[in-house]
C-alpha positions as CSV (number, residue, x, y, z in Angstrom):
1,M,-26.8,-1.5,-14.0
2,R,-28.4,0.9,-11.5
3,E,-25.9,-0.1,-8.8
4,R,-22.9,0.4,-11.1
5,V,-24.2,3.9,-12.0
6,G,-24.6,4.6,-8.3
7,G,-21.1,3.4,-7.7
8,Y,-19.8,5.9,-10.2
9,A,-21.8,8.7,-8.6
10,I,-20.4,7.8,-5.1
11,V,-16.8,7.9,-6.4
12,I,-17.2,11.1,-8.4
13,G,-19.0,12.8,-5.6
14,I,-16.6,11.9,-2.7
15,V,-13.3,12.0,-4.6
16,G,-14.2,15.1,-6.5
17,S,-15.6,17.0,-3.5
18,T,-12.5,16.1,-1.5
19,A,-10.2,17.5,-4.0
20,L,-12.3,20.6,-4.7
21,S,-13.0,21.5,-1.1
22,T,-9.4,21.1,-0.1
23,S,-8.3,23.3,-3.0
24,V,-10.8,26.0,-2.2
25,I,-9.9,26.1,1.5
26,L,-6.2,26.3,0.8
27,R,-6.7,29.0,-1.9
28,E,-8.8,31.2,0.3
29,I,-6.3,30.9,3.2
30,R,-3.4,31.6,0.9
31,K,-5.0,34.9,-0.1
32,S,-4.4,36.3,3.4
33,N,-1.6,34.2,4.8
34,D,0.6,32.2,2.5
35,V,2.7,30.8,5.3
36,L,-0.4,29.5,7.2
37,A,-1.6,27.9,3.9
38,G,1.7,26.2,3.5
39,V,1.7,24.8,7.0
40,L,-1.9,23.6,6.7
41,E,-1.1,21.9,3.3
42,S,1.9,20.2,4.8
43,A,-0.1,19.0,7.8
44,L,-2.9,17.7,5.5
45,G,-0.4,16.0,3.3
46,W,1.3,14.3,6.3
47,T,-2.0,12.7,7.3
48,T,-2.2,10.8,4.0
49,I,1.1,8.9,4.6
50,A,0.7,5.8,6.7
51,I,4.3,4.8,7.3
52,R,4.2,5.2,11.1
53,D,0.9,3.3,11.6
54,L,2.0,0.6,9.2
55,L,5.3,0.0,11.0
56,V,3.6,0.2,14.5
57,E,1.0,-2.4,13.5
58,S,3.6,-4.7,11.9
59,G,5.8,-4.3,15.0
60,D,2.9,-5.4,17.2
61,V,2.5,-8.6,15.2
62,R,6.3,-9.2,15.2
63,T,6.6,-8.6,19.0
64,A,3.9,-11.3,19.6
65,L,5.7,-13.7,17.3
66,E,9.0,-13.1,19.0
67,A,7.3,-13.9,22.3
68,H,5.9,-17.1,20.7
69,D,2.4,-15.8,21.6
70,L,0.7,-17.1,18.5
71,P,-2.9,-16.4,19.6
72,R,-2.0,-12.7,20.2
73,A,-0.1,-12.6,16.9
74,R,-3.2,-13.8,15.1
75,I,-5.3,-11.1,16.8
76,Q,-2.8,-8.4,15.9
77,V,-2.4,-9.5,12.3
78,A,-6.2,-9.5,11.9
79,R,-6.0,-5.7,12.3
80,I,-4.1,-5.3,9.0
81,V,-5.3,-8.1,6.8
82,G,-8.7,-9.2,5.4
83,R,-8.1,-13.0,5.5
84,D,-9.2,-15.3,8.2
85,T,-6.4,-15.5,10.9
86,H,-7.7,-17.8,13.6
87,D,-5.9,-20.9,12.2
88,L,-2.7,-19.3,10.9
89,S,0.6,-20.8,11.8
90,E,3.6,-18.6,12.8
91,S,4.9,-18.7,9.3
92,E,1.6,-17.8,7.8
93,V,1.2,-14.8,10.2
94,A,4.7,-13.7,9.1
95,R,3.8,-14.1,5.5
96,A,0.6,-12.1,5.9
97,T,2.4,-9.3,7.7
98,I,5.1,-9.1,5.0
99,E,2.5,-9.1,2.2
100,T,0.7,-6.2,3.9
101,L,3.9,-4.3,4.3
102,A,4.7,-4.7,0.6
103,E,1.2,-3.8,-0.6
104,S,0.8,-0.9,1.8
105,L,4.1,0.5,0.7
106,C,2.3,1.2,-2.6
107,D,-1.1,2.5,-1.5
108,G,-0.3,3.8,1.9
109,I,3.0,5.5,1.3
110,V,4.3,5.8,-2.3
111,A,0.9,6.7,-3.9
112,P,0.2,9.6,-1.6
113,L,3.8,10.8,-1.8
114,L,3.5,10.9,-5.6
115,A,0.1,12.6,-5.4
116,L,1.6,15.2,-3.1
117,S,4.5,15.9,-5.5
118,L,2.2,16.3,-8.5
119,G,-0.9,18.0,-7.0
120,G,-0.3,18.9,-3.4
121,A,-2.6,18.1,-0.6
122,P,-5.8,18.2,-2.7
123,A,-4.5,15.4,-4.9
124,A,-3.2,13.4,-1.9
125,L,-6.5,13.6,0.0
126,A,-8.4,12.7,-3.2
127,F,-6.3,9.6,-3.6
128,K,-6.9,8.6,0.0
129,A,-10.6,9.1,-0.5
130,A,-10.4,6.8,-3.6
131,S,-8.3,4.2,-1.7
132,T,-10.7,4.2,1.2
133,L,-13.7,3.7,-1.1
134,D,-11.9,0.8,-2.7
135,S,-11.4,-0.8,0.7
136,M,-15.0,-0.3,1.6
137,L,-16.7,-1.1,-1.7
138,G,-14.2,-2.4,-4.2
139,H,-15.0,-6.1,-3.8
140,S,-15.9,-8.6,-6.6
141,E,-18.2,-10.5,-4.3
142,A,-21.9,-9.7,-3.7
143,P,-23.3,-7.3,-2.7
144,Y,-20.5,-5.0,-3.9
145,T,-19.9,-6.5,-7.4
146,D,-21.5,-3.6,-9.2
147,L,-21.6,-0.9,-6.6
148,G,-17.9,-1.2,-6.0
149,Y,-16.9,-1.5,-9.6
150,A,-16.0,2.2,-10.1
151,A,-14.0,2.4,-6.8
152,A,-12.0,-0.7,-7.7
153,K,-11.2,0.4,-11.2
154,L,-10.2,3.9,-10.1
155,D,-7.9,2.5,-7.4
156,D,-6.3,0.2,-10.1
157,V,-5.6,3.2,-12.3
158,L,-4.3,5.5,-9.5
159,C,-2.0,2.8,-8.1
160,W,-0.6,1.6,-11.4
161,L,2.5,3.9,-11.3
162,P,3.0,3.9,-7.5
163,A,3.0,0.1,-7.4
164,R,5.8,-0.1,-9.9
165,V,7.7,2.7,-8.3
166,A,7.4,0.9,-4.9
167,A,8.6,-2.3,-6.5
168,F,11.7,-0.8,-7.9
169,A,12.3,1.0,-4.6
170,V,12.3,-2.4,-2.9
171,V,14.7,-3.8,-5.5
172,A,17.0,-0.8,-4.9
173,V,17.2,-1.1,-1.1
174,A,17.3,-5.0,-1.0
175,P,21.0,-4.9,0.0
176,I,20.3,-3.2,3.3
177,V,18.9,-6.5,4.7
178,G,21.5,-8.7,3.0
179,G,19.4,-9.2,-0.1
180,R,20.4,-8.9,-3.7
181,S,18.8,-6.4,-6.0
182,D,19.3,-8.7,-9.0
183,V,17.3,-11.5,-7.3
184,A,14.6,-9.1,-6.3
185,F,14.4,-7.8,-9.8
186,A,14.3,-11.3,-11.3
187,T,11.5,-12.2,-8.9
188,L,9.6,-9.1,-9.8
189,R,9.9,-9.9,-13.5
190,A,8.9,-13.5,-13.1
191,D,6.1,-13.2,-10.6
192,G,4.9,-9.5,-10.5
193,A,2.1,-10.1,-13.0
194,R,0.9,-13.4,-11.4
195,H,-1.1,-11.7,-8.6
196,A,-4.9,-11.2,-9.1
197,S,-4.4,-7.5,-8.6
198,P,-2.8,-5.6,-11.5
199,N,-0.7,-3.7,-8.9
200,A,-0.3,-5.5,-5.6
201,G,1.8,-8.3,-7.1
202,R,4.6,-5.9,-8.1
203,P,5.8,-4.8,-4.7
204,E,5.0,-8.2,-3.2
205,A,7.1,-10.0,-5.8
206,A,9.9,-7.6,-5.3
207,M,9.7,-8.1,-1.5
208,A,9.7,-11.9,-2.0
209,G,12.9,-11.6,-4.0
210,A,14.6,-9.1,-1.7
211,L,13.9,-11.3,1.4
212,R,14.2,-14.6,-0.5
213,V,10.9,-15.8,1.1
214,R,7.9,-17.3,-0.5
215,L,4.8,-15.1,-0.5
216,G,1.3,-15.6,-1.9
217,G,-0.5,-19.0,-1.9
218,T,-3.8,-20.1,-0.3
219,N,-5.7,-17.8,2.1
220,A,-9.2,-18.2,3.7
221,Y,-11.8,-15.5,3.5
222,D,-14.9,-16.0,5.6
223,G,-14.2,-19.7,5.6
224,V,-13.7,-19.9,1.8
225,L,-10.3,-21.0,0.6
226,V,-8.9,-18.8,-2.2
227,H,-5.9,-20.2,-4.1
228,A,-3.4,-17.7,-5.5
229,P,-0.1,-18.2,-7.2
230,E,3.0,-18.2,-5.0
231,L,5.5,-15.4,-5.5
232,G,9.1,-16.6,-5.2
233,A,8.0,-20.2,-5.0
234,A,11.6,-21.5,-4.9
235,F,12.3,-19.6,-1.6
236,P,11.6,-20.9,1.9
237,R,8.6,-19.9,4.0
238,A,8.6,-16.6,5.9
239,T,9.9,-16.4,9.5
240,T,9.6,-13.9,12.3
241,G,13.0,-12.6,11.4
242,D,11.9,-11.9,7.9
243,V,9.2,-9.6,9.3
244,R,11.8,-7.3,10.9
245,R,13.8,-7.3,7.6
246,A,10.6,-6.4,5.7
247,E,10.0,-3.5,8.0
248,R,13.5,-2.2,7.3
249,I,13.0,-2.5,3.6
250,T,9.7,-0.7,3.9
251,L,11.2,2.2,5.8
252,A,14.2,2.5,3.4
253,A,12.0,2.2,0.3
254,S,9.7,4.9,1.8
255,L,12.6,7.3,2.4
256,L,13.9,6.7,-1.1
257,C,10.5,7.4,-2.6
258,A,10.1,10.5,-0.5
259,L,13.4,11.8,-2.0
260,V,12.0,11.0,-5.5
261,A,8.8,12.9,-4.7
262,L,10.7,15.9,-3.4
263,G,12.9,15.9,-6.4
264,S,9.8,15.7,-8.7
265,R,8.2,18.6,-6.8
266,A,11.3,20.7,-7.1
267,L,11.5,20.1,-10.9
268,L,7.9,21.0,-11.4
269,D,8.3,24.2,-9.3
270,A,11.4,25.1,-11.3
271,A,9.5,24.5,-14.6
272,S,6.6,26.7,-13.6
């Protein structure tokens, strides 16, 4: 009980202070120089969107796979996934990369974009603080079971809408890689809720349908096998070529969501 209370205190202190300090700094700068405040807020907001880093890391894995350098591909994919990678096959490395692209589309791109559109840089930085705390503490395993409870639950709440927006964005852009939106949507409906996470399964299932590849299944974490449902179980296993297609979907979906975020911001500004 004490650790759970401590977890709430950590989350409230870090997320709250991030939002408050950013708001205060921008407000004080805006009093003397509105343009400078706008530039600073834009720069701070940009730091919360991980599209470039995500595609660079994915590209490094794909380059190693295309060179048939499996040992290097395993090392590269270990930079972006939490599972054990030393025994992964080429297909499993490709699957891990695609799953990361789909999940990160939500929490690394769409969620901060929506936060920026609704609450500016203070909201976006507060979300990133919450997301980082979830990555550090939000594990069900000991010793984080109680300490990380608040971080995990807050991340679930904050990513609920972005996960679904990301999934529908993937469905919408599926044709750019030769996929079909109806298949992506059908896979999203059938498998989106089968993931252990209330959010990650949505964009992953949509990605599985858009690419017509099988995602999910068994992974090893610190030597312990964890069995999870497969998403798009009727589809073939992922290949290196599917990683490139997933990167194109991620970029296109990100641009689509950026337009949605800009439109939302414009409507809010007009209403005020």
